[in-house]
N, C-alpha and C positions, 0 to 999 in steps of 0.2 A: 175737895176731892170727890169723884164720881162714885167711889165705892167705899163702904165701911163695913168692917167685920162686927158682927153683933154677938157671936158666940164662937168658941172653939172647943173641940174635944180631941185631944191629940193633934194631929196635923189637919183633921177635918175642920171646915169652917162653915158657919152660917153668916150671911151678910145681906147687904142690899146694894144693888147697883141703881144709882139714880140716872135716869135718862129724860130727854125732852118730852117723852110720851108716857112717863110714869115710872115708878119704882119696880125693880125686879128682885124679889126675894131669891136668894141663892143658898144652896145649890139649885140650879136651874137647868131643866132639860128644855132645849129649844126645838120644837117641831120644825121640820125643813119645808119651806114654801118656795121650792126651786123657781117656778114660774109665776110668782106672785099668788100662789095658792098652795095650801097644804092639801095634797091630792085627795079630792072627794069630801073635804071638810069645809063647812061654812064657818066664817070668822066667829059668829056667835057661839057656835058649837065649841070652838077652841076655847073660848072663854070659859064656858060652862064646864069643860073637861078639866080646867086648871091651868091652862097655858098662860104664862105672863109675857113672853116674848117669842117671836118667830124669826126664822132666818130666810133671807131671800138670796137668790143667786145672780150676782152682777154679770156673769158671763152670758147666761141665757137671756136675762132681761135686756142686755145691751143689744143683742141680736134680734130679739122678738119680745116685745114690740118695738123696743128702743127706749133708752133712758130719756132722751129728750122728749119723746112723745108722753111718757109717764110724767115728766115734770111739767108739761103743758096741762096736763089733766089734773095737776094738784099735788103730784108726788105719790110715792108708793103707798103711804097709808090710805090716802083717799081712793087711789086706784083699785086697791084690793079690799077696801072697806074694813081695815083692821086698825083700830085707834089705839093700839098698845105699842110698845117698843118693837123695833125691828133691827136686827143685825144683818148687814149684807157682807158677803165675802168679796174678795177682790177679783176673783176669776182666775187667780194664779193656779189654784189647785186643779181646776177644770182644764186649763191650758197644759199643764205639766202631766196630767194624768192621761191626756189624749196625745201621747208623744208623737204618734204617727202624723199628726197635724202640724207639728212645730217646723217652721222653716229656718229659724235662726234665733239665737239667744245672744245678746251682747249687754254692755253696761248700761245702755239706754233703755232696753226692754226686751220683749219677746214678740217675735213675728210668728204667725201661725195661720192655718186655713180654718175658717169657720166651719163648724160641723153642720151648718144649715145649708150653705150653698157653696162651700169649697173656696170661697174668695178669700185672698190674703187679708189679714187684719193684724192690728198691732196693739199691745198693751204696754204702757209705761206707767211708772208711779204716778205721773201727773194725769194721765188719761183715766186711769181707774179711780183716782180721787174725784175727777170730774164726773164720771158716771155715777159714783155713789152720792156725790152732792146733788146731782139731778134727781136720783132716786129719793134723796132725803131721808135716809135711814138714820136711826139713833146711834147706831155704833157701825163704823166703817172699818174694814180690815185693810192692812197694808198688803201691797203686791209682794209675793214671796216666790222664790224658786224652790220647787218641791221635787227632789230626786227620788227615784224608785227605792224601795226597801232594800234591794240587793246592790245598791250603787256602791262602787269602789270609793275609797277614801278621798282621792282627788276630786271626784265629783261632789261629794258631800262638802268638801272644803270650799269648792267653787259656789255651791248653793249658799252656804253660809255668807260668803263674801257678797254675792249678789243681793241676797235678802237684806243685809245690812245697808248696802249702797242705796237700794231702792227705798228702804224704810226712811233713811235720812232725807231723801228728796220728797217723799209723800208727807213726811212730818211738817214740812213748810208749805205744801200745797193747800189751795183753798178748799174749805169744806162747807157743808151746808151749816146754817145757824145751829148751834147747840149740839152738832154732831160730834160724837166721841170717836177717837181713833185708836185702834189696838195694834200693837206690833206683834210680829210673829218670830218665834225662835226656831231655827232649823238645826241640823246636826245628826239627824237619825238617832241611833243609840250610842253613838261614839261619845264617851264622856268628855274628852277634851274639846271636841267640835261644838257639842251641845252647850257646854259651859261658856265657851267663847261667844257663841251666838247670843246666849242670854245676856252676857256682860255687855255686849256691843248694842244690843237692842234696848236694854233697860236704861242705859246712859242717855238714850234719846228721849226719855221721859214721856212715855205714851200714857193714855188713860187706863189702859189694860194690857194685858199680855196673853198670847196663846202659844201653846206648844204645838207646833205644826210638824208635818213629816212623820207622824206616828199613826198607828192603825191603818197602815197601807200595805200590810202583808208581812211585816216582821214578826218574829217569835213573840207570842203574846205575853209570856212570863217576862221576857226581857223588856218589852214595852212598859208593863207595869213597874218593873225595876227602875226603868229610866224616869218615869213619872214621879217615882218615890223620891229620887234625889234631885231632879230638875225642878219640880214644883217649888220646894222651899227656896230655891235660888231666886224665883221671881219676887218682886216686891210685895211685902205683906199687906201694904195699903192699897193694892190695885187688884182688880178682878183678874182671875186666872181662868183661861179658857182652853179646854182640850177639844181639838177639832175632829170630830167624826166618830164618836163612840155612842152607842145607845142600847146595847143588850144589858139585861139587868145585872149580870155579874160585873161587866165592865163599868157600868155606872157607879156601883157600889165601891169598886176598887179605886177608881180615880178620885171619888169623894173623899175616901179614907186618906188619900195622898195629897189632899189640899186643894183639889180642883173645884172651881165655883161654878163653871158653866160648860155645857157640852151639847152636841147636836148629833142627829143621825136620821137617815131616812128609813131605818129598820121598821118602825111601827106600821107606817102606811105601806111600805113594800111588802111586808108580810101579809098585810090585809089584802093587797091585790093579788097575792098568790094563794090565799085561802087558809092562812094560818093565824093562830091567836096566841099571844103571850099570856100565860096563867102560871099560878103557882104549882100546877101539875106539869109544867114544862110547856114546850111549844106544841100546840095542838094542830095537827093537819086536818082541817075539817072536811077535806075530800075523802078521808078514810071512812070505810064502811062501818067502822065500829060506832060512828056517831049517828048512823041511820035512824035509830029509834031512841036516842038519848034526849029525854026530857029536861035535863039540867041546863042551866045557863052556862055560858063560857067560863064564868068564875063566880062561885057562891059569894055573896056579899058585895059584888061589884056594882057600883051605881051608875055604870055607863048606860046608854040607851039600848045597847045590844043585850046586856044582861038583865036590865029592868023588865024587858018585855018578850024576849025571844029565846027559844030553846037551841041547843046545839043541833038538834035535828033539822029545825027550820033553817038555820044559817047554812048547814051542810047542803040542804036542798038549793038554796039560793046560789051558793058557790058552784055546785055541780051543774046547775042551769045557766051559769054565767050571768046571773042577774046582778046588776050593779049595786043593788041594796045590800047584797052579802058582803061585797068588798068594802062598802061604806061602813057597815056595822063592825066589821073586823078592824078597820082602821080607827074607828072611834074607840073601840075597846082597848086596842094596843096602846094608843096615845094615853088613854086614862090610866092604863096599867103603869106605864113609865112615869107619868106625872105623879101618880100616887106614891110610887116607890120613892121618887125624889122628894116629894113633900114629907113623906115619913122619915126620910134621912135627915132633912133639915130639923124636924121636930126632935129627933133622937139627939142630934148635936146639941140642940138647946138645953136638953135635959141631961146632957153629959153621959148618954147611953148609946152612942153610935156603934161602938164595937159589938154590943149585944144585939142591936138592931140588924147590923150586917150579918152577924153569925146566925141569927135566926132566919133571915131571909135566904141566905145561901144554903142553909140546912134544909129549908123547905124545897128549894130547887133541886138540891142534891138528892132528896128523896123521891123526886120525880122519876118516872121510867126513862132509862138511860137514852133510848132512841128518840125521846121527845125533847131532850135538852140540848141538842146540837144547835145552838143560836146561830142564825144567820147574821152576818155582818156586812 
């Protein structure tokens, strides 16, 4: 088995995902390297920050520079100089979230226009398996159909049907040596359809499973409620992946409900817009209140930004559109979420996750209300 649970505390789990490029302690936050780079961050810096695994985007890498080219150059690990584990998505979310580009969906796959040149392209379970095999990722994701959050039940039902049909085909497609394959369950927040999808996907016996089609605009409380009952339906001896969450509250909520892995562009996106994740809430460094602030972004933080620079200096960089400012904020935000996740793992191992979560959320709740509107 590729995954083993090492400790539990309620539904929360600590474990280890074994991959061809090393073990991943879980719970694990995966920084997003959409185009073979976590924006503005060197791979060595990612390691120093505490990242154990990163995510690559098959859709974008397929079009630029091309998965075959990356294979010719030794695969994605060598191409981006990251020797740790990599998870690649199938491109399904990108295609279905760019609905205006879709030309047709059928049992064989989905046809769409590339966002790069508008030319028609097509994804099938077999083609996305080939793309991910060329990339050589450690974990490949199945192609899935992702309906919008407000989709009517017939659309949700069709997405579940297609996702199962495509998963069964990708399950037998050729993979890269040692490459794990994760199945994805759809169904939105509909109890019957989500349960049906989980039953259909898990019977196919994948190496791990993801809850897809959530965190895409549905009611947040309903989303957490869905994770709470859907997570335990996934096999206990396989990794559980929530696709697309990365705010501090959300991370703690899904960990509490038994999720092992999660990803989000939030930390680097906030960094590029001049904001920092802190225990005081989200700081907008463009704000004049930080003009003369000599404090680090977060007292006690060991990231490069906090070890050497003041809020005043980083504010100056951001307002002058200096790239260093955005880099420092991205490094800090990644460290914040990676530390939060590592702390959750340690708390699970001690049997103290509930207290850890309560303390963390209490600190965030005590922050100024206008600073805690987390971007997602």
